[in-house]
C-alpha positions in Angstrom: 60.3 108.3 71.5 60.3 106.9 74.7 57.2 105.2 75.8 55.5 104.0 78.8 57.1 101.0 80.2 54.5 98.1 80.5 57.1 95.4 81.2 58.5 96.7 84.2 55.1 97.8 85.6 54.0 94.3 85.6 57.4 93.6 87.4 56.3 96.0 89.6 53.3 93.9 90.4 54.9 91.0 90.4 57.1 91.9 93.2 54.3 93.6 95.0 52.8 89.9 95.3 55.7 88.2 96.1 56.2 91.0 98.8 52.9 89.1 100.6 54.3 86.1 100.7 57.5 87.4 102.7 57.3 87.9 106.7 58.1 91.1 108.3 57.5 94.5 107.1 61.1 94.9 105.5 60.1 94.1 102.0 56.7 96.0 102.5 58.8 99.6 102.8 60.9 98.3 100.0 58.1 98.2 97.5 56.1 100.8 99.0 58.7 103.1 98.1 59.2 101.8 95.0 55.4 102.7 94.0 55.9 105.6 95.5 58.5 106.7 92.7 56.5 105.1 90.2 53.8 107.7 91.0 56.3 110.8 91.2 58.2 110.1 88.3 57.6 112.1 85.1 59.2 111.0 81.7 62.2 112.7 80.5 61.5 113.5 76.9 58.0 115.4 78.0 60.1 117.5 80.6 62.5 118.3 77.8 60.2 119.2 75.1 58.5 121.7 77.6 59.3 125.2 77.1 58.0 126.0 80.3 61.0 124.0 81.9 63.9 125.5 84.0 66.5 125.4 81.1 69.1 124.2 83.6 67.1 120.8 84.1 66.4 120.5 80.4 70.2 120.6 79.6 71.0 118.6 82.4 68.5 115.9 81.5 70.1 115.9 78.0 73.3 115.7 79.1 72.2 112.2 80.8 70.9 111.2 77.6 74.4 111.5 75.9 76.1 109.8 78.5 73.7 106.6 77.9 74.2 106.7 74.4 78.4 107.0 75.0 78.2 103.7 77.1 76.2 102.1 74.9 77.9 103.2 71.6 81.7 103.0 73.0 81.1 100.2 75.5 78.1 98.2 74.4 76.4 98.8 77.5 72.3 99.0 77.0 70.5 100.0 79.9 67.3 99.6 78.1 64.4 101.5 79.8 66.3 103.1 82.6 66.9 106.7 82.9 63.9 107.6 81.1 62.1 108.9 84.2 62.9 111.7 86.4 62.2 112.2 90.0 62.5 115.3 92.0 64.1 113.6 95.4 65.6 117.5 96.6 68.9 117.1 98.1 68.9 114.5 100.7 69.8 111.3 99.7 66.5 109.0 98.7 67.6 106.0 100.6 69.6 105.2 103.7 72.1 101.9 104.0 72.7 100.5 107.5 76.3 98.3 107.6 77.2 96.5 110.4 80.3 94.3 111.4 81.3 92.6 114.6 83.2 94.5 117.2 86.2 92.0 116.7 85.7 91.4 112.6 86.2 93.1 109.1 84.1 91.1 107.7 80.7 92.9 107.3 77.2 91.1 108.0 75.1 90.1 105.2 71.8 90.0 103.9 70.1 88.1 101.3 67.9 89.3 99.0 65.6 87.6 96.4 67.0 89.5 93.1 70.2 91.2 94.4 71.5 88.3 95.9 73.8 88.9 99.1 75.0 92.6 100.4 76.6 93.7 102.7 74.0 96.5 103.9 70.2 96.8 104.7 68.4 99.6 102.7 65.5 101.9 104.0 63.7 104.8 102.4 63.2 106.3 105.8 66.4 107.6 108.1 64.4 106.5 111.0 63.5 103.4 110.2 67.4 102.8 109.1 68.1 104.3 113.0 66.0 101.7 114.2 67.9 99.0 112.8 71.3 100.6 113.6 70.1 100.8 117.2 69.3 97.4 117.7 72.2 96.1 116.0 74.3 98.4 118.1 72.4 96.5 121.0 73.5 93.2 119.7 77.2 94.4 119.7 77.5 95.1 116.2 79.9 98.1 115.0 77.2 100.0 112.7 77.2 102.6 110.2 74.7 104.7 108.2 75.3 106.5 105.2 72.9 108.2 102.4 73.0 106.3 99.1 72.6 109.1 96.2 71.9 106.4 93.7 71.5 102.7 92.9 70.3 100.3 90.1 67.9 97.3 90.2 69.6 95.7 87.5 67.5 96.5 84.8 63.7 94.9 87.0 62.5 98.5 87.1 62.9 101.7 85.3 66.1 102.9 87.1 65.0 106.8 87.2 67.1 110.0 86.9 67.2 111.7 90.4 67.6 115.5 91.2 70.1 114.4 94.0 72.8 113.4 92.0 71.5 115.3 88.7 74.3 118.4 88.4 75.2 121.3 86.8 78.9 120.0 87.0 78.4 117.1 84.3 81.5 115.6 85.7 80.0 114.7 89.0 76.7 113.5 87.4 78.8 111.3 85.2 80.5 109.8 88.2 77.3 108.7 89.9 75.3 107.8 86.6 78.2 105.5 85.1 78.8 103.7 88.5 75.5 102.4 88.1 75.6 101.6 84.6 78.6 99.7 85.0 76.9 97.0 87.2 75.0 96.3 83.9 78.3 95.2 82.5 79.6 93.0 85.7 77.5 91.5 88.2 77.4 88.1 90.1 74.9 87.0 92.9 76.8 86.9 96.3 79.8 88.9 95.5 79.0 92.4 96.8 83.3 93.4 97.1 83.9 92.3 93.7 80.8 93.9 92.0 80.9 97.2 93.6 84.9 97.4 93.2 83.8 96.6 89.4 81.8 99.7 89.2 83.6 101.7 91.1 86.8 101.3 89.0 85.2 101.2 85.9 82.3 103.6 86.4 85.4 106.1 87.0 87.0 105.1 83.8 83.7 105.6 81.7 83.2 109.4 83.2 86.8 110.3 82.5 86.3 109.1 78.9 83.2 110.3 78.2 84.8 113.9 79.8 87.4 113.6 77.1 84.9 112.4 74.4 82.9 116.1 75.0 86.3 118.1 74.7 85.8 118.9 78.8 88.7 118.9 81.2 89.4 115.0 81.8 89.1 114.8 85.7 91.7 112.9 87.7 91.0 109.6 88.9 88.5 109.4 91.8 90.8 107.0 93.6 93.8 107.8 95.9 95.3 104.9 95.8 98.2 105.4 98.5 95.1 106.3 101.0 93.5 103.1 99.4 96.3 101.1 100.3 96.7 102.6 103.4 93.4 101.2 104.8 93.9 97.9 102.7 97.0 98.1 105.5 94.6 98.9 108.1 92.2 96.4 107.8 95.2 93.4 107.3 96.5 94.7 111.1 92.9 94.6 112.5 92.3 91.2 111.0 95.2 90.6 112.7 94.6 91.7 115.9 91.3 90.1 116.1 92.7 86.9 115.5 95.1 87.6 118.4 95.2 86.0 121.7 94.8 89.6 123.7 91.9 89.8 126.0 89.0 91.7 125.2 89.7 94.9 126.8 93.1 94.8 125.3 91.8 94.2 121.8 89.4 97.5 122.4 92.1 99.8 123.4 94.5 98.3 120.2 91.6 98.8 118.1 91.2 102.2 119.4 94.4 102.9 118.8 95.0 101.6 115.1 91.5 103.8 113.8 93.4 106.7 115.5 96.8 106.2 113.8 94.3 105.8 110.6 92.9 109.7 111.2 96.0 110.7 112.2 97.9 110.1 108.9 95.2 112.0 106.7 93.4 114.4 108.6 91.8 116.4 106.4 90.1 113.1 104.8 86.2 113.1 105.9 85.8 109.6 104.4 88.3 107.3 106.6 86.5 104.6 108.4 86.3 105.0 112.0 84.9 101.2 113.0 84.7 98.1 111.7 81.1 98.7 109.8 82.3 101.8 107.9 85.9 100.1 107.1 83.7 96.8 105.9 81.7 99.2 103.6 84.9 101.1 102.4 86.4 97.7 101.5 83.5 96.8 99.7 83.6 99.7 97.3 87.3 99.7 96.9 89.4 96.8 98.1 89.5 94.9 94.6 89.8 98.2 92.5 93.5 97.5 91.7 92.8 94.5 90.5 90.3 95.2 88.1 92.5 98.3 87.0 95.7 95.6 87.0 93.0 93.6 84.9 92.3 96.6 82.6 95.8 97.1 81.6 96.2 93.6 80.9 94.0 93.8 78.3 94.3 95.3 74.8 91.0 97.2 74.5 87.4 98.1 76.0 86.0 94.9 73.9 88.4 92.3 75.3 88.2 93.5 79.1 84.5 93.3 79.0 84.5 90.2 76.9 86.7 88.7 79.8 84.4 90.0 82.8 81.4 87.7 80.8 83.8 85.3 81.3 84.9 85.9 84.8 81.0 85.9 85.7 80.6 82.2 84.5 83.2 80.6 87.1 82.6 79.8 90.4 84.0 82.3 93.4 87.1 81.1 93.8 87.9 80.5 90.6 87.0 84.0 89.2 89.5 85.6 91.9 92.2 83.6 90.6 91.3 84.4 87.2 91.1 88.1 87.9 94.6 87.9 89.7 96.1 86.1 87.1 95.7 89.7 85.1 96.0 88.0 81.7 93.4 88.9 79.0 93.6 85.5 76.9 94.4 83.1 79.9 92.6 80.0 78.8 91.1 78.5 75.5 87.6 78.8 76.9 87.9 82.9 77.3 89.7 83.1 73.6 86.5 81.3 72.0 84.2 83.8 73.9 86.1 86.5 72.4 86.0 85.7 69.1 82.1 85.1 69.8 82.3 81.0 69.3 80.3 80.6 72.5 
């Protein structure tokens, strides 16, 4: 039976104390939101056993339990105390992310945090707080983007909840969101958000499709359109070359606008195409390295060796990690072979 997670409670207390040592109100609002969630959550097992609950909610919660069990049995991913609680967040995103990039750069502005390391966005519980930062960054000359976050992970620091905004009657959609966050438990290295998110995008999508197969459901198509992703990657490369060119400021602005307009005209029915550097940077964070992860998966014999290889990658320095991933070889060296054999 699931019980009150006292360890997570004391971690929350420690974080609250730590917050008072940090300057500014940003961390205060983060912790306040976490405390609010703590008070609003409801134990999943109690809801499942409550005969007065909406049967659809109960079945959806049971479905998440089956997904968590699948991730553990099939891939050995243990989420520990997470997804034992449910929060009714309504339909709107519970968090808002602000991303930014200089007007002539495809590289995102980064913010660094005590637990997660450096990532490519600032997150807020209230949209008005996100808009306040976005307006300030715009005044400083950045391209800016705001978008809602339906889910996230605290990487085991707290009991990540099931939230109503991503819990769906469509179990495949629930699986896509959940397994993306679960995938972070299998691979996460500080200060490398692009590789982290691309891994979660790829492996979470794969787990969702494998789970559908295990349940006898119609297996959905992959969540990726590699033609579109490559076109966006080419756009990023073209813009990078433009920003390094000797054109004047106004000429760069004009050409930048033309390149983004051309991308939009190529796929007029797609709503997620980036329209400025910040949106492009966020798209790149989640998808730029997906093809490399896909190739790495294909080079491994099975899920065990693939996930062991991610352990090996996590031990490497940044440049070594990217080179090892680029090799697309699951038995590239003696150290990895020893890791796979369980000798280290």
